[in-house]
C-alpha positions in Angstrom: 134.2 100.1 107.7 134.1 96.4 106.6 135.3 95.4 110.0 132.7 97.6 111.6 130.0 96.0 109.4 131.0 92.6 110.5 131.1 93.8 114.1 127.6 95.1 113.7 126.4 91.7 112.4 127.9 90.1 115.5 126.0 92.6 117.6 122.8 91.1 116.3 123.2 88.6 119.1 123.7 90.8 121.5 103.5 117.5 118.7 100.8 114.8 118.0 97.1 114.6 117.7 96.7 112.2 120.6 94.5 112.9 123.6 96.1 114.7 126.6 96.0 111.5 128.7 96.2 108.0 127.3 95.2 105.0 129.5 93.9 101.5 128.9 90.5 101.8 127.2 87.5 102.4 129.6 86.0 98.9 129.2 89.2 97.4 130.7 87.6 97.3 134.2 89.2 94.9 136.7 85.8 93.5 137.5 85.4 90.5 135.2 82.3 89.1 136.8 80.5 89.0 133.5 83.5 87.5 131.7 82.9 85.3 128.7 86.1 83.4 129.5 87.3 80.1 130.8 90.2 80.0 133.3 93.5 81.0 131.8 95.3 78.2 130.0 98.7 76.9 131.0 100.4 77.3 127.6 104.0 77.4 126.6 105.2 80.9 125.8 107.3 81.6 122.8 111.0 82.3 123.0 110.5 86.1 123.1 107.7 85.9 125.8 109.8 83.5 127.9 112.1 86.4 128.7 109.3 88.0 130.7 110.3 85.6 133.5 113.1 88.0 134.3 111.7 90.5 136.8 113.6 93.4 135.3 111.3 93.3 132.3 108.3 94.0 134.5 110.2 96.7 136.4 110.9 98.5 133.1 107.1 98.6 132.4 106.2 99.6 136.0 108.8 102.4 136.1 107.4 103.8 132.9 103.8 104.0 134.2 102.6 101.4 131.7 101.9 98.5 134.0 98.1 99.0 134.0 98.1 97.9 130.3 99.5 94.5 131.3 97.5 94.1 134.5 94.1 95.0 133.1 94.4 93.4 129.7 93.3 89.8 130.7 90.1 91.1 132.3 89.4 93.2 129.2 89.8 90.2 126.9 87.2 88.4 129.0 84.6 91.1 128.3 84.5 90.1 124.6 81.8 87.8 123.3 82.7 87.4 119.6 85.5 87.5 117.2 84.5 91.0 116.0 84.5 92.3 119.6 87.9 90.8 120.2 89.3 92.4 117.1 88.0 95.8 118.1 89.4 95.4 121.6 92.9 94.4 120.2 92.9 97.4 117.9 91.9 99.9 120.6 94.3 98.5 123.2 97.2 98.4 120.8 96.6 102.0 119.7 96.2 103.1 123.3 99.5 101.5 124.2 101.2 103.2 121.2 99.7 106.6 122.0 100.7 106.3 125.7 104.3 105.4 124.7 104.5 108.3 122.2 103.1 110.8 124.6 105.4 109.6 127.4 108.4 109.8 125.2 107.5 113.4 124.2 107.0 114.5 127.8 103.2 114.9 127.4 102.3 112.0 129.8 103.6 111.5 133.3 104.9 108.0 134.0 107.5 106.6 136.3 111.1 107.5 136.8 112.7 106.2 133.6 113.9 108.7 131.1 111.0 109.8 128.9 112.6 108.6 125.6 113.3 105.1 126.9 111.9 102.7 124.2 112.1 99.5 126.4 108.8 99.9 128.3 106.7 99.8 125.1 108.5 96.6 124.0 108.0 94.7 127.3 104.4 96.0 127.9 103.4 94.7 124.4 105.1 91.4 125.1 103.3 91.0 128.4 100.0 91.6 126.6 100.8 89.0 123.9 101.5 86.5 126.7 98.1 87.2 128.2 96.5 86.8 124.8 98.3 83.4 124.5 96.8 82.2 127.8 93.3 83.6 127.1 90.6 80.9 126.8 87.5 82.6 125.1 84.1 80.9 124.9 84.0 81.4 121.2 86.3 80.4 118.3 89.3 82.8 118.0 92.3 83.0 115.7 94.9 84.0 118.2 97.6 84.5 115.6 95.4 86.9 113.7 94.4 88.7 116.9 98.1 89.0 118.0 98.9 90.5 114.6 96.2 93.2 115.2 97.6 94.0 118.6 101.2 94.1 117.2 100.3 96.4 114.3 98.3 98.8 116.4 100.9 99.0 119.2 103.7 99.6 116.7 102.0 102.6 115.0 100.8 100.8 111.8 97.2 101.8 112.4 95.6 105.1 113.2 98.8 107.0 112.5 98.2 108.9 109.3 99.6 112.3 108.4 97.4 115.3 109.3 96.0 117.2 106.3 98.1 120.4 106.1 98.9 122.2 102.8 102.6 123.0 102.4 103.8 120.7 105.2 106.3 118.1 104.1 105.7 114.5 105.2 108.5 112.2 106.5 107.8 108.5 107.2 110.4 106.5 109.2 110.7 103.1 110.9 112.7 102.0 113.9 113.2 98.7 115.6 112.6 96.9 118.9 115.5 96.1 121.2 117.4 92.9 120.3 120.3 90.8 121.5 118.3 90.3 124.7 119.7 86.9 125.6 123.1 88.5 126.0 121.8 91.6 127.8 118.1 91.8 128.7 118.4 95.5 129.6 119.2 96.5 126.0 117.4 99.3 124.3 117.3 100.4 120.6 117.8 104.1 119.8 116.0 103.7 116.5 112.9 102.8 118.5 113.4 105.7 120.8 113.8 108.1 117.9 110.5 106.8 116.4 108.6 107.4 119.6 110.2 110.8 120.1 109.4 112.0 116.6 106.1 110.4 115.8 103.5 113.1 115.0 106.1 115.9 115.6 106.3 118.9 113.3 109.9 120.0 112.7 111.5 122.9 110.9 113.8 121.7 108.1 117.1 123.2 107.2 115.5 125.5 104.5 112.9 126.9 107.0 110.0 124.8 105.8 107.9 122.6 108.0 107.6 118.8 108.0 105.5 116.3 109.9 107.0 112.9 110.9 105.1 109.7 111.3 106.9 106.6 112.6 106.5 102.9 113.3 108.6 100.5 115.4 109.1 97.1 113.8 109.9 93.7 115.4 113.2 92.0 115.1 111.6 88.8 113.9 112.1 87.1 110.5 108.5 85.6 110.6 106.9 89.1 110.7 109.0 90.2 107.8 108.0 87.0 105.9 104.3 87.9 106.7 104.7 91.4 105.1 104.9 93.7 108.1 107.2 96.1 106.3 104.9 96.3 103.3 101.9 96.8 105.6 103.7 99.6 107.3 105.0 101.5 104.2 102.3 101.0 101.6 99.7 103.4 103.1 102.5 106.1 103.3 103.6 105.5 99.7 100.2 105.1 97.9 97.6 106.5 100.3 95.7 109.7 100.2 98.4 111.7 102.0 101.7 110.0 100.9 105.1 110.7 102.4 107.5 113.0 100.6 110.5 111.0 101.9 111.0 107.7 103.7 113.8 106.2 105.6 114.3 103.2 107.7 116.4 103.5 110.9 118.2 100.8 112.9 121.1 100.5 115.3 124.4 99.9 113.5 128.1 100.7 114.3 129.9 101.9 117.4 130.4 105.7 117.5 129.1 106.7 114.1 126.0 107.2 112.0 126.0 105.7 108.5 123.8 106.3 105.5 123.8 103.0 103.7 124.4 103.4 100.0 123.2 99.9 99.0 120.6 97.5 100.4 120.9 93.8 99.3 118.2 91.4 98.5 119.7 88.5 100.5 119.6 87.2 104.0 123.0 86.0 105.2 123.2 86.6 108.9 123.3 83.1 110.3 124.4 82.1 113.0 122.9 85.2 114.5 119.2 84.7 115.5 116.4 87.1 115.8 114.4 87.9 118.9 112.4 84.7 118.5 115.7 82.8 118.3 115.0 82.0 114.7 117.7 81.9 112.0 117.4 83.4 108.5 118.5 80.3 106.7 121.2 82.2 104.9 125.0 82.5 105.4 127.8 84.5 103.8 128.6 81.6 101.6 125.0 80.6 100.8 122.7 83.7 101.0 119.0 83.2 100.6 116.2 85.4 99.3 113.6 86.3 101.9 110.1 84.9 101.5 107.5 87.2 100.2 109.7 89.6 98.3 108.3 91.0 95.1 110.5 91.3 92.0 113.5 93.5 92.3 117.2 93.9 91.6 119.9 92.3 93.7 120.9 95.7 95.1 118.9 98.9 95.6 120.8 102.2 95.9 119.7 105.0 98.3 118.1 108.1 96.9 118.5 110.1 100.1 120.7 113.2 99.6 123.7 111.7 101.3 126.1 114.6 100.4 123.8 117.2 101.9 123.4 115.2 105.1 127.1 114.3 105.6 128.1 117.9 104.9 125.8 119.3 107.5 125.5 116.8 110.3 128.6 115.6 112.1 128.0 116.1 115.8 128.0 114.6 118.3 128.5 111.6 116.1 130.0 111.6 112.6 127.6 110.8 109.7 129.2 108.8 106.9 128.1 107.3 103.6 128.8 103.6 103.6 129.1 102.1 100.1 130.4 98.7 101.1 128.6 95.5 100.0 129.3 91.8 99.9 128.5 90.1 96.6 129.1 86.9 94.6 130.4 88.3 91.3 128.9 87.2 88.1 130.3 83.8 87.1 131.8 83.2 90.6 130.8 81.1 93.6 132.6 82.8 96.5 131.6 86.0 98.3 133.7 89.1 97.8 133.7 92.3 100.0 133.6 95.5 98.0 134.1 99.0 99.3 132.6 100.8 96.3 129.3 99.1 95.6 128.2 96.0 93.6 129.5 95.0 90.2 127.1 94.3 87.2 125.4 90.9 87.3 126.5 90.0 90.8 124.4 88.3 93.4 123.7 90.1 96.7 125.2 88.6 99.9 124.9 91.7 102.1 124.2 95.4 101.8 126.1 98.1 103.7 124.3 97.1 106.9 125.0 93.4 106.5 122.6 90.5 105.8 120.2 90.9 108.8 116.9 92.6 109.2 118.4 96.1 109.1 119.4 95.5 105.6 116.1 93.7 104.8 113.9 96.6 106.0 115.9 98.9 103.7 115.5 96.6 100.8 111.8 95.8 101.3 110.8 99.5 101.9 112.8 100.8 99.0 111.8 98.0 96.6 108.2 99.0 97.4 109.0 102.7 97.0 110.5 102.1 93.6 107.3 100.3 92.6 104.7 102.7 94.1 106.5 106.1 94.3 109.8 106.0 92.5 110.2 109.8 92.6 110.5 109.8 96.4 113.8 109.9 98.2 114.4 106.8 100.4 117.1 104.9 102.1 118.4 103.6 105.4 120.2 105.3 108.4 122.2 103.3 110.9 122.6 104.9 114.3 125.5 104.4 116.7 125.4 101.4 119.1 123.7 102.6 122.3 126.1 102.2 125.2 126.2 103.3 128.8 124.3 100.7 130.8 125.5 100.5 134.4 127.9 97.7 135.2 125.5 96.5 138.0 123.0 94.2 136.1 120.2 95.2 138.5 120.4 98.8 137.6 118.1 99.4 134.6 119.3 102.8 133.6 121.9 105.4 134.3 123.0 109.0 133.3 125.4 107.9 130.6 122.9 105.5 129.0 120.1 108.1 129.1 122.4 110.8 127.7 123.5 108.6 124.8 120.0 107.5 123.8 118.8 111.1 123.9 121.8 112.3 121.8 121.3 109.6 119.2 117.6 110.4 118.8 118.3 114.1 118.5 120.8 113.5 115.8 118.3 111.3 113.9 116.1 114.4 113.9 119.0 116.6 112.6 119.6 114.1 109.8 115.9 114.3 108.8 115.9 118.1 108.9 118.5 118.1 106.1 117.4 115.0 104.2 113.8 116.1 103.8 114.5 119.5 102.3 112.7 119.8 98.9 115.2 119.4 96.0 
């Protein structure tokens, strides 16, 4: 398992309440004759947006039926005449993109010839919209960073995505991730993001026959967003809001061929030299781990409270589900990191949790540190999916039967894990 964990670190490079049809908001007309907007600026795009130059990214959006969001967004921006109008527009467009992607994934919205559960079109459509926002030249003062944050939050499920009031229905809140490792393979997807889209708003029957509703978000693979508190913004309403979750779990892509429930999440970042999607580094290494900015007080390691035994006993196909208790620590009084198969020792400093020292580990630590603070009675933890494989050898082919089958199978098994993990105990 330790070798698998190191391999996974290396891979870091590499039924809803929505309307029946979801399209760009009505005010997004192509006619921008009354636009309060100067000609688009020639601005440098960030590292993530620069990948849009590859035509395959646009093809993924087009073949999912989401291209109108990107095409019509610049004109929609130019209809706004104040900061408040711009904020409302970013909120509505972001939520519409999220809703369209969820409904498409769940087969409730026609769109293109890509498999319904493909998570990549949402990622690339959002990125195309953020690039348009960067080029936008309004006639009024605008904080583009704040506006982008609104678009990001809304298009990731962080807003307008509360549980429906329903007595007796259990509530499950999960997070997935964007694709990553795109400099090595721009066609990559992330099955945790696919699972989030496929499950958001769904009601499922748990292993004991009771019913649960799932709400989900898809988080960015960017250190800066974690530093700015996106995990806390995503989870706080579902831990301390009027209709809190009964169980939470973060989900990310992990090891080849297996699911793992991570027993321990570590407080440290230690993934360098592996960058995030913005090509930023964590600042921490195995020998010199660092604590992420913005973390509240907490222990070096946090242990899962998910019912690992019940899950591993019941869910083993098509992929095995294992409990992973490995960590890397600097023992008390020592200076060098040590790999341990059976969890941390007292007084040690965290180097890596079961999922390493990257954002998969950090999302587990942040969400469960918050859970321990706001709702310590709730079960919570982290699930790693198998690595998604099966892309065609021809780099111009965006999808194929094996790839689509594998992504669907992983997402279905995430649901099976939740059906056993969320049973009331």
